[in-house]
N, C-alpha and C positions, 0 to 999 in steps of 0.2 A: 409170429414170432421165431426168429432164425434159431439152428438149433444151437447156436453160441448161447443166444439170451436165453431159452430155457435152460441150458447146462448153470448158467448163471444164476436164474432166479433160483431154481433149483436148490443150489449150493446155500445159497442166501437163504431161503425156507428152512433149510437142515442148520443151519449158523444160528438162527434167531430161534428156534427151538430147543436147539440144545445150550440155549446162555445159562440157564439152572446148574448146569451140568460141568460146564467150565468156565465160566465165567468169575465165580468167587474163588477155588483154586488158584486162579491165574493172578488175581486181585492179593490171596493171603503170598504168594511165591514174588510177586512185586514188592509188597510192603516189608516182605524179610529183607528184600534186597535193599530196598530204602533206608531202614536201620540200621543194615551192614554197613551202607555207605557213610550213614551219621556216623557211626562205629570208629569211623577211617581207617586206613590200611595197619593201622597200630594194634588193632584187636587182634587176640591170640583165640581161637576157638576152641571150646571145649564140650563135647569129643570133636575131633578134627584131626589135620594131619599134623600139626604141634603137639594136641594133649589129646592123645587116643581114649577110649572108654575106660580101658586098662588103669590110667591115669589121673583117671577124672578125680575121683575122691582124695587122694594124695595130695593134689597141686591145690584144690579148693579149700583143703582143711589145714592148709601151709600156713607157718605165721608172717610170711610177709606178703598172701593177699590178703590185705586189709583196709587197705585203700575202698573207700567206697565211693566218693563223689569227686573231688577233687583231681583234676588232671584226666577227664574222661569227657569226652564231646557228646557221649549218651547222656549222661548226667544234666546237661541242659534240658533234654526231652523231656527225664523223668519229674525233672523240678518242674516244668513246666506245668507237667501233669498232673501233681502234685499241692501244687501252689492253693493258696498261701501258708507261707511257714515249712517249705521244703527244707530249710536249712538247720532247722531243730526236728526235723520226722525222725523217730529211731532210726530208719533203716539207712537214712543218708548222711548222718551224720559221721565225721571222720574218728577213726580211734582216738581217745584219750580221755579226759578226765568228765566232761560234760557228756559224752557217750556213756562212758560207766555211769554216771550219776542219773540218765535217763535212763538205759536200761536196768539200773536195782530197783529206781521207782516201780517200772512197768511190772516188773517180776514181783515185788511187792502187793500192787495192787488186784495181780492174779492170782496171788498166794493167799488172798484176803479171804478166798472161798474153800470150804472142803467139797470134796467129789458130792458128799451129797446136795451142799445146795447149791452145786452147779447144776445137778440134777433136778432138783426141785424148781431151779430158774427157769432153766431151758425149757422144762414140761411145761410151767406155768404159760410163759411168752408163748411157746408155740399155740396153745390151747385159744390163748385168748385171741392170737391173729387169725387162726381156723374158724373163730367161730363168730367172727366179723364177714366171712362171706356172705356175699346177700343172698336173700329171698331164701324159700325152700325148694329148689331146684334141685333134682339128683345130681345134675353133670352139673361141672364149674369147668368153664377153659379161663384158664391163668397162665401166666408166665412164670416158671419158678424161681426164677431171681427177682423178679419183683412179690413174689407171695414172702418170703424168704428175709427178704431185707428189712420187714417192719419187726420180725423176731429178734432180729441179731442185734437192730437199735436200742431196741428194749432192752435186751440183755447187756450189752454193754455200759447202758447208761445207769444200770443199777449194779453193775461190777463199780464202775468208777464211783458214783453216789452214794451207794448201798442204799438207794430209796425207788420206789417204780418212777417209770419212766413215762412224766404228761402226754398227752396224745399229741399236743401242739410243738412239742420236743423230737418227738417221736418225726414228725414232721419233717422241721429242721434236718434231721441227723440223715434222712433216708433223703431229702432232697440233694444234700451236699456228698453221702457216697453212691447213687446214683447219676449225679453228674461228672464224679469222678472214673469212673468205673466208664460210664458211655463215651468220655474223651480217652478213656485208654484204650477203649477199643474202636476208636474212630467214627464209631456212629450219630457221633454229637460233637459239636465245639464246644468249648466250655462256658457257665455261665457262673462269674466269677459273683454276682449280685446274688445266687443262692450257697454261697460257700460262702462268704461273707456276712450272713444273718445268722449261721451254727457262729463265726467267729465271735461274733459282738454278745449273742447270747451267753457264750462261755466265759466270756472277759466278766460278763455282770453278776454270771451266777458265782466265779470263783472269787469276785471283789466281796459279795454279799454273801456268802455260803459255801465256802471250801469242800474238797472233799475228805475225808476222813485221812487218808493216806498222805502226806504230805505231797506236794510237786516239788520236782528239781528246782533247788535254791542256785543253781546256775543259771537257771533261766530267769528271764525279765517273766513282768504280768503278763503280757502281752505274750512272749514265747511259751507261757505254759500252757493259754489257751489253745497254741497252736499245736503243742504235742498232745492234748487231749486230742484235738480234732485230727492230726493227723493220725497218730498213733491207732487209738478205740474207733472213734466214729466214721476213719476215712479206712485204712489198711484192716481192720479186725472186722467190720461190719461187710466190706467189700468181700474179702477174701473168706470168712465163713458163708456168704449168701451164696458165693460161686460154688463152693464146693458141696455145698447141699443143694443145689441147682442141678449139679453135675449127678449126684448121687441119687436125686428122684429122678434123673431123666435117665438115667442107667436103669432104675428100677421101672421106669416106664416102659422103656423099651428092648427089655428081657425079661418077659412075665415069669418063664419059668421060674427065675432067681427069687423074682414078688413073691410069688405064691408058695415058692418053699418059706420065704422069710414068715409071710403069714401064717401058714401051719404048720411050721418046725419049730414049736417051743422046745424041744430038746436037742436044738443045735444052737448054743445060747451064743458062741464065737463065730456061728457064721456071718452075722451082721457084720462086725468085724472085719471080717472077711470082703466082702461085697465093698465095706467103705475103702480100703486101703486098695482092694481091686481096679476101683472109681478113681481113686489116687494115682495110683500108674499108669493107669488110660489116659487121665486127663488130668495132668499136675498143674498147679495153680499158677506157677510162677513158669514165664518163659524163657526169657533170657537175664540170667542177672552177671551184673558188670562187676568187677573189684579191680583194684587198681595196686600193682605189687608194688611193694615199698622197698624190698631189696632182693636180690636175686632168689630163683628157687631153682635148686638144684634138680637135675633128675638122672638118673643112671642111662649110662651109654650116649648121651644125647647133649648138646650143649643147655648150660640153663636159661630159665624164663629170665632176661634183663628186670631191673628195674625201671618200675616207670610204665612196665606193659599194661593194657586194659585186657582182663582175662573176661571173654564172654561167656561164663556158664549155660549151656541150652538145655534148660531139665526136658523138655520133651523129647528133642533128640536122645540124650544119655536114657531117662528112664523109657523109651520107644524100644531102645535095643532088648528090652525082655519079652516082646513079640506080641502080635496082636489080636489074639481069642480073650475074650471076659470071663475068666475062668475065677471065680472067689475061693472054689475049694482049692487050689494051689497055697492060699495061705492058712490054710488047717493043716498043710503040711512040713516042716520044718525043711524038708530035703527038697520042695520044689516053689520055695518062696523066692522071689527074685531078689538079685544082690543092686541091680541097679535102681534104688529106688531112695530117694529122698526128700520125700514130699516136703518136710520142714526146713530143709538146708540143713549141713552137718553140725555140728555140735564146735568144731575147731571155731568156725567160721561167722558167727552173728547167726544163729539157728534162731528159726521162729520162736517167739516166746509162747504162743498158746499150742506148742508142740505135747507137752503135757496132759492135755486135758479137751485138745480138737475132737479126736476121735469118740470120746466120752461123749463131746455134745452131741456130737452128727447123730449118735447112736440116738438119743435122748427124743433129739427132732427129729429124726425118721420115724422110730416108735411111734408117735405119737402122730403124724400124717399117716403111717399105715394102717392104724387104728381105726381111723376115721374114713379113709378112700381109698380106693385102688386108683391106682396111676396107668392113664392108658398113655402113647403119643407113638406119632410116627415121623417124628423129624428127624433132618440129620443132626448130628449129637458131635461136634466139633471139639476141641480145647478152648478155643477162644469167646465159643457160645455166645456170638452176637446177638441171638434172636432171643436170648435171655430166656430158654428152654419152655416153648407153647409144650402144653401139658392140658390132660382132661383128668379132674380129680371126679371120680362117678364114687358116691356117698357109698358106705357099706352097710347103712340102716336098711335092714329087708334082702340083701344081696344074696345072691347063692354063692355057694361056698368057693373058695378060691379054684381061677381058673374056667367057672364055668362062664359063659358067653354075657355080657351085657345082658339088661333088660331090656325088649323090643328084638332080642334075636342077631345073632353072627351076622347077618345081611346088613341090618342098621351100623352096628358097631365096625363093620369093616368101609363100609361107604364114608362113615366118618372119618375113621381114620385116612383113608385115603383123600377125603376131601384136604385133609390137614397136612397130610404130604405133600400135595401140589399147593396148596397154599403156601408151604414154608419154601417150598423150591423157588419158586418164583418171585417170595419175596425177597430171596436170598440177589437177585440181580440187581435194582435199585439200591439193593442197602452196601451190595461190594462195592458199585459206583461211587457211594455217597462215603465209603472207609476211604476210599484211594483219591477222593477231592479232599474230604477233611483231613485226611491221615497228613497229606503231603501239603496242606495247608499249615499244620500244626508245625507239621516238623520243621517249615521254612520260619515260622513266627517263633517258635522255639528259638533255633539258632538265631535269629534276630536281637529277642530278647536278653541270651544270653546270661539268664539267671543264674545260674552255676559259677559260670566264668567270672560273669561281673561281682559276684561276690567274693571270690575268693582274691581277687585282684584289687578289691578295695580293702580286704579284710586279710591281709596274708597268714595273722594267724588263726581265720575262720571262727573268731568269734563278736567281731565288731558290731557292723551293721547287719540291718533284720531284710531279709526278703518281705516282702510283701504279697499282694495278689498277682502280680504277673501279667496285669493288663493289657 
């Protein structure tokens, strides 16, 4: 082989060997470009040149930043992902009487439980799911998002219907939620049959045995099923499962923090600090878009025009607070990050769960830590497409916190090294899958135009219904 041939072969080997290190990041960057392209040139990025970090909250909270779906090309994509029934999803309803009706009902359902009842419910559901881990093995290899999703399916079913969730219904809810989040992360195409099965169950349940809190009277019977499916059994289950997966993976990859939690009963606020620090580094929202209904004035600059699409980038905004994982900063008022909006801003559609999300995450985390030590060596990214591979090591008969796993440090190190290697190489085909499926879904969403066609057929935004978007 000639010197040139050897050089080319050597470069090819280096390129292939480095795939796990550069390809996933390149795909993520390309996906960001694709979504920016979908958003169109009218998109105003925040933070960005037009809206710097210092003005982020002011612009986000302005009364004119109140449009949600109508008039934004990105809406077609999100409606596509959230079908069926995105037109009555609380986060995508336009401001007005229907939104007020739906938001009021959500608050009433969530307010039906006291803090003590929330604590008991989440603890009970978490223990039940953890008890289902098969066999008597001391070490269980799990995907944290998959582990947590049945917990929140049971929790929110009981919150809505005020009775324990049957196992077959839990399976319907988790299948629906997993399908939605997998499509959002572009690791799988949509499977509308899974979603339709939950819709039909909810329609039958509402017809025969409605929940204690009356559902929005402005919605039809089918739309009421869509409302529950989208708000509670899609968004609530997905977001809380993602939040817990991030929290538990952060504990698994920061062992001193985990050990301090297990041993430090004299630090009751430390776990809340860990939760806040996790939400700071791994915000649940990516880019939230809003459409301005009027001009937004700004000091010393031209106003943001009416009809603009504002693209609020949570990771970029909160990332301005630094990269070091330091839960202690939340215990000191003078070091708490100001660029922190894990549940949005109060003036602009804040997350309905903001009042109890940290409480319920704390309860679930305490139940997990009570029974298991968490170990993981995988890459922890905000999008978490791997669903959070982790080892749960039973604490029964275990050594004190910080001690090596039974079998010695060498076995533990080998196990974690194998997990790290497997995770890095699994990211290669997954990244290619995300690129292909994500590009297809962007195209298919634009082709179907669920949001665009809905408002074209119903200028007032309340006539026809958007169904599955097959």
